[in-house]
Kinemage of the C-alpha trace (Angstrom):
@kinemage 1
@onewidth
@group {chain A} dominant
@subgroup {mainchain}
@vectorlist {calphas} color= white
{ca unk a 1} P 13.119 -4.162 -15.663
{ca unk a 2} L 15.769 -5.271 -13.287
{ca unk a 3} L 15.569 -4.653 -9.367
{ca unk a 4} L 16.492 -1.263 -8.321
{ca unk a 5} L 20.426 -0.946 -8.083
{ca unk a 6} L 20.922 -3.143 -10.873
{ca unk a 7} L 20.756 -0.176 -13.089
{ca unk a 8} L 20.875 3.686 -12.376
{ca unk a 9} L 20.589 4.870 -15.834
{ca unk a 10} L 18.614 7.708 -17.595
{ca unk a 11} L 15.441 6.198 -19.215
{ca unk a 12} L 14.751 6.259 -22.758
{ca unk a 13} L 12.479 4.563 -25.240
{ca unk a 14} L 10.495 4.961 -28.331
{ca unk a 15} L 8.103 7.549 -28.968
{ca unk a 16} L 4.775 7.227 -30.702
{ca unk a 17} L 1.406 8.785 -31.051
{ca unk a 18} L -1.104 9.055 -28.287
{ca unk a 19} L -3.383 6.176 -28.092
{ca unk a 20} L -5.964 4.485 -25.968
{ca unk a 21} L -8.748 4.777 -23.189
{ca unk a 22} L -9.355 8.545 -23.063
{ca unk a 23} L -11.661 10.288 -20.820
{ca unk a 24} L -12.382 7.888 -17.771
{ca unk a 25} L -9.101 7.330 -16.179
{ca unk a 26} L -9.837 3.427 -16.103
{ca unk a 27} L -7.584 0.843 -17.432
{ca unk a 28} L -8.373 -1.833 -19.710
{ca unk a 29} L -9.926 -4.953 -18.449
{ca unk a 30} L -7.613 -6.908 -15.952
{ca unk a 31} L -5.235 -3.949 -15.764
{ca unk a 32} L -4.530 -0.806 -13.452
{ca unk a 33} L -3.349 2.350 -14.426
{ca unk a 34} L -0.422 3.924 -11.973
{ca unk a 35} L 0.727 7.450 -12.134
{ca unk a 36} L 3.262 9.707 -10.364
{ca unk a 37} L 6.957 9.326 -10.370
{ca unk a 38} L 7.686 7.198 -7.369
{ca unk a 39} L 4.698 5.096 -8.159
{ca unk a 40} L 5.464 4.388 -11.643
{ca unk a 41} L 9.224 3.862 -11.031
{ca unk a 42} L 8.735 1.513 -8.381
{ca unk a 43} L 6.362 -0.677 -10.515
{ca unk a 44} L 8.941 -0.394 -13.224
{ca unk a 45} L 11.504 -1.508 -11.114
{ca unk a 46} L 9.303 -4.606 -9.575
{ca unk a 47} L 9.839 -7.921 -11.180
{ca unk a 48} L 6.682 -9.333 -10.251
{ca unk a 49} L 4.896 -6.640 -12.259
{ca unk a 50} L 3.709 -7.092 -16.006
{ca unk a 51} L 3.906 -4.023 -17.933
{ca unk a 52} L 1.615 -3.077 -20.689
{ca unk a 53} L 2.423 0.552 -21.674
{ca unk a 54} L 3.849 3.671 -20.489
{ca unk a 55} L 2.750 7.173 -21.645
{ca unk a 56} L 4.858 10.161 -20.452
{ca unk a 57} L 6.307 13.542 -21.109
{ca unk a 58} L 9.894 13.941 -21.898
{ca unk a 59} L 10.340 15.578 -18.819
{ca unk a 60} L 8.548 12.685 -17.073
{ca unk a 61} L 11.110 10.341 -18.555
{ca unk a 62} L 13.949 12.453 -17.473
{ca unk a 63} L 12.965 12.044 -13.900
{ca unk a 64} L 13.115 8.211 -13.754
{ca unk a 65} L 15.936 6.700 -12.458
{ca unk a 66} L 17.070 3.774 -14.727
{ca unk a 67} L 16.540 2.368 -18.209
{ca unk a 68} L 13.523 1.204 -19.518
{ca unk a 69} L 14.282 -2.313 -21.434
{ca unk a 70} L 14.962 -2.353 -25.187
{ca unk a 71} L 11.318 -1.955 -26.727
{ca unk a 72} L 9.478 -1.311 -24.222
{ca unk a 73} L 6.212 0.037 -25.278
{ca unk a 74} L 6.653 3.637 -24.614
{ca unk a 75} L 4.363 6.705 -26.208
{ca unk a 76} L 5.350 10.500 -25.545
{ca unk a 77} L 2.101 12.552 -24.527
{ca unk a 78} L 1.567 16.039 -23.397
{ca unk a 79} L 0.448 16.739 -19.836
{ca unk a 80} L -3.267 17.427 -20.952
{ca unk a 81} L -3.247 14.103 -22.834
{ca unk a 82} L -2.214 12.157 -19.884
{ca unk a 83} L -4.629 13.946 -17.555
{ca unk a 84} L -7.345 12.223 -19.841
{ca unk a 85} L -6.003 8.549 -18.872
{ca unk a 86} L -5.897 8.977 -15.140
{ca unk a 87} L -8.749 9.777 -12.381
{ca unk a 88} L -9.725 13.686 -12.169
{ca unk a 89} L -7.204 15.991 -11.264
{ca unk a 90} L -4.360 13.246 -10.289
{ca unk a 91} L -1.058 14.193 -10.247
{ca unk a 92} L 0.429 12.319 -12.602
{ca unk a 93} L 3.769 14.168 -12.886
{ca unk a 94} L 4.005 13.472 -16.595
{ca unk a 95} L 3.967 9.589 -16.109
{ca unk a 96} L 1.245 6.979 -16.417
{ca unk a 97} L 1.888 3.186 -16.589
{ca unk a 98} L -0.698 0.757 -17.419
{ca unk a 99} L 0.364 -2.910 -16.026
{ca unk a 100} L -1.252 -6.155 -14.945
{ca unk a 101} L -2.649 -6.100 -11.179
{ca unk a 102} L -0.293 -7.876 -8.831
{ca unk a 103} L -0.625 -11.645 -8.153
{ca unk a 104} L -2.401 -12.556 -5.232
{ca unk a 105} L -0.559 -12.883 -1.896
{ca unk a 106} L -2.014 -15.602 0.599
{ca unk a 107} L -1.630 -15.234 4.386
{ca unk a 108} L 0.823 -18.373 5.253
{ca unk a 109} L 3.231 -16.615 2.611
{ca unk a 110} L 3.882 -13.648 4.872
{ca unk a 111} L 3.743 -15.044 8.287
{ca unk a 112} L 7.016 -15.247 10.118
{ca unk a 113} L 8.391 -15.517 13.578
{ca unk a 114} L 10.631 -12.406 13.422
{ca unk a 115} L 9.419 -10.345 16.174
{ca unk a 116} L 10.830 -7.056 14.626
{ca unk a 117} L 8.484 -7.256 11.446
{ca unk a 118} L 4.775 -6.426 12.502
{ca unk a 119} L 1.747 -7.580 10.717
{ca unk a 120} L -1.018 -4.755 9.945
{ca unk a 121} L -4.607 -5.851 9.638
{ca unk a 122} L -7.238 -3.361 8.524
{ca unk a 123} L -10.974 -3.781 9.450
{ca unk a 124} L -13.216 -1.838 6.803
{ca unk a 125} L -10.481 0.666 5.991
{ca unk a 126} L -11.860 1.621 2.797
{ca unk a 127} L -10.354 5.022 1.488
{ca unk a 128} L -7.795 4.337 -1.046
{ca unk a 129} L -5.720 7.346 0.105
{ca unk a 130} L -5.467 5.952 3.859
{ca unk a 131} L -4.627 2.387 2.617
{ca unk a 132} L -1.987 3.682 0.448
{ca unk a 133} L -0.537 6.059 3.512
{ca unk a 134} L -0.540 2.942 5.671
{ca unk a 135} L 1.412 0.763 3.006
{ca unk a 136} L 3.987 3.559 3.011
{ca unk a 137} L 4.259 3.504 6.910
{ca unk a 138} L 4.386 -0.176 6.641
{ca unk a 139} L 7.227 -0.101 4.219
{ca unk a 140} L 9.025 2.230 6.536
{ca unk a 141} L 8.853 0.447 9.706
{ca unk a 142} L 9.563 -3.176 7.989
{ca unk a 143} L 5.965 -4.774 8.374
{ca unk a 144} L 5.908 -7.984 6.855
{ca unk a 145} L 2.444 -7.378 5.159
{ca unk a 146} L -0.812 -5.647 5.368
{ca unk a 147} L -4.148 -7.766 5.452
{ca unk a 148} L -7.581 -6.505 4.468
{ca unk a 149} L -11.143 -8.403 4.012
{ca unk a 150} L -11.659 -8.319 0.196
{ca unk a 151} L -15.107 -6.883 0.536
{ca unk a 152} L -14.097 -3.920 2.943
{ca unk a 153} L -11.131 -2.544 1.097
{ca unk a 154} L -10.245 -0.727 -1.825
{ca unk a 155} L -8.929 -2.289 -4.738
{ca unk a 156} L -5.499 -1.853 -6.204
{ca unk a 157} L -5.322 1.403 -8.089
{ca unk a 158} L -3.630 4.528 -9.031
{ca unk a 159} L -4.868 6.365 -6.144
{ca unk a 160} L -3.521 3.528 -3.736
{ca unk a 161} L -0.209 3.449 -5.342
{ca unk a 162} L 0.133 7.465 -5.661
{ca unk a 163} L -0.607 7.565 -1.880
{ca unk a 164} L 1.904 4.683 -1.132
{ca unk a 165} L 4.926 6.293 -2.799
{ca unk a 166} L 6.111 2.953 -4.160
{ca unk a 167} L 5.220 1.064 -1.234
{ca unk a 168} L 2.577 -0.941 -3.153
{ca unk a 169} L 5.338 -2.721 -5.016
{ca unk a 170} L 7.317 -3.365 -1.494
{ca unk a 171} L 4.686 -4.398 1.138
{ca unk a 172} L 2.761 -7.837 0.438
{ca unk a 173} L -0.990 -6.950 0.466
{ca unk a 174} L -3.281 -9.917 1.522
{ca unk a 175} L -7.029 -9.992 0.734
{ca unk a 176} L -8.673 -12.452 2.763
{ca unk a 177} L -12.593 -13.588 2.528
{ca unk a 178} L -13.063 -13.438 6.507
{ca unk a 179} L -10.987 -11.219 8.695
{ca unk a 180} L -11.696 -12.967 12.028
{ca unk a 181} L -10.595 -16.347 10.523
{ca unk a 182} L -7.303 -14.598 9.331
{ca unk a 183} L -6.754 -13.465 12.991
{ca unk a 184} L -7.069 -17.102 14.170
{ca unk a 185} L -4.772 -18.108 11.687
{ca unk a 186} L -2.264 -15.161 13.149
{ca unk a 187} L -2.532 -16.095 16.383
{ca unk a 188} L -1.558 -19.972 15.536
{ca unk a 189} L 1.409 -18.436 13.850
{ca unk a 190} L 2.546 -16.975 17.288
{ca unk a 191} L 1.700 -13.293 16.727
{ca unk a 192} L 0.253 -11.154 19.633
{ca unk a 193} L -3.030 -9.377 18.202
{ca unk a 194} L -3.326 -5.924 19.418
{ca unk a 195} L -6.426 -3.904 18.479
{ca unk a 196} L -6.005 -0.229 18.468
{ca unk a 197} L -8.703 1.385 20.213
{ca unk a 198} L -9.823 4.806 22.108
{ca unk a 199} L -11.271 2.556 24.861
{ca unk a 200} L -8.446 0.529 25.434
{ca unk a 201} L -7.141 0.658 29.186
{ca unk a 202} L -3.566 0.186 28.400
{ca unk a 203} L -1.450 2.323 26.226
{ca unk a 204} L 0.215 0.588 23.020
{ca unk a 205} L 3.436 1.091 24.705
{ca unk a 206} L 2.155 -0.918 27.916
{ca unk a 207} L 0.514 -3.667 25.940
{ca unk a 208} L 3.406 -4.625 23.622
{ca unk a 209} L 4.857 -7.796 23.992
{ca unk a 210} L 8.432 -8.748 23.152
{ca unk a 211} L 7.543 -11.152 20.108
{ca unk a 212} L 5.550 -10.722 17.044
{ca unk a 213} L 2.719 -8.481 16.777
{ca unk a 214} L -0.342 -8.065 14.794
{ca unk a 215} L -1.534 -4.646 14.690
{ca unk a 216} L -5.473 -4.202 14.059
{ca unk a 217} L -7.074 -0.920 12.995
{ca unk a 218} L -10.449 -0.413 12.298
{ca unk a 219} L -12.431 2.165 10.119
{ca unk a 220} L -12.350 5.836 11.325
{ca unk a 221} L -15.670 6.633 13.071
{ca unk a 222} L -16.973 2.923 13.392
{ca unk a 223} L -13.632 1.408 14.407
{ca unk a 224} L -13.345 -2.388 14.523
{ca unk a 225} L -16.337 -4.581 14.285
{ca unk a 226} L -17.302 -6.508 17.660
{ca unk a 227} L -16.344 -10.041 15.834
{ca unk a 228} L -12.844 -8.554 15.070
{ca unk a 229} L -12.362 -6.960 18.520
{ca unk a 230} L -13.300 -10.356 20.037
{ca unk a 231} L -10.283 -11.927 17.996
{ca unk a 232} L -7.936 -9.369 19.514
{ca unk a 233} L -5.748 -10.429 22.460
{ca unk a 234} L -5.677 -6.863 23.884
{ca unk a 235} L -6.980 -3.507 23.059
{ca unk a 236} L -4.668 -0.398 23.551
{ca unk a 237} L -4.881 3.066 22.880
{ca unk a 238} L -2.485 5.828 21.670
{ca unk a 239} L -1.802 8.525 24.662
{ca unk a 240} L -3.152 11.511 22.794
{ca unk a 241} L -4.316 14.492 24.610
{ca unk a 242} L -7.916 15.504 25.346
{ca unk a 243} L -7.520 18.318 22.700
{ca unk a 244} L -8.724 15.939 20.017
{ca unk a 245} L -11.015 13.058 19.831
{ca unk a 246} L -8.967 10.616 17.524
{ca unk a 247} L -6.273 10.470 14.640
{ca unk a 248} L -6.905 9.704 11.157
{ca unk a 249} L -6.301 5.911 10.802
{ca unk a 250} L -2.984 6.336 8.605
{ca unk a 251} L -1.467 8.612 11.063
{ca unk a 252} L -2.563 6.308 13.967
{ca unk a 253} L -0.870 3.416 12.177
{ca unk a 254} L 2.510 5.221 11.274
{ca unk a 255} L 2.625 5.875 15.161
{ca unk a 256} L 1.895 2.479 16.159
{ca unk a 257} L 4.427 1.295 13.864
{ca unk a 258} L 6.967 3.475 15.099
{ca unk a 259} L 6.095 2.180 18.724
{ca unk a 260} L 6.708 -1.382 17.653
{ca unk a 261} L 9.809 -0.625 15.766
{ca unk a 262} L 11.280 1.333 18.713
{ca unk a 263} L 10.054 -1.060 21.654
{ca unk a 264} L 13.104 -2.155 23.969
């Protein structure tokens, strides 16, 4: 399918009898299943995606903004049938797309010196809903990528994609073996590494430099690991009131990215 903007036509395709992977909500080997209008539409518009099959209700197809290519593998299905293809109680909105996982993105591919585009690094943020929400904020505030450690992050999935509301297709997601080593590469590329932490003596606004920023966030509760903290140039806090101890990591990421985007 062409990029968004190259076609705003009503989606149509050929129908067939419902088939394939019922019950588990898992995709076949080497693939992921995405669901929900924004996640599916963004994946269909992403030229980097290799699509395998779309299951949909007629209402789901009508909700999409654009054409399916000729001979696209589409099968019409009932909402109950679609529910068997995805995670329990997943809000599929009449659309389930099976596709290949995105190709790996490497850190050197996303580092750039544009001071307006922050880089987001996540230390042991494992909840797919949080990672998806952070991807959405990263897209909204023009971050160049998010970076996670492969062993301490969720895999690409329908849950991440639904929470990201299409941003999974727009924001590069870099997976690294060692986050501390990645932070060293980030510093070499000219980024100022700011770890968001409640114990920071300066507020984020006070700690922000004029140049490129790498924002580092840790998991809720435990926060950043000691070695990751040691690889930050500064620790900063959000100026929240004493009425609450901390913010959800995805909320904190959204506020911090807004602060970076609006710095003077």
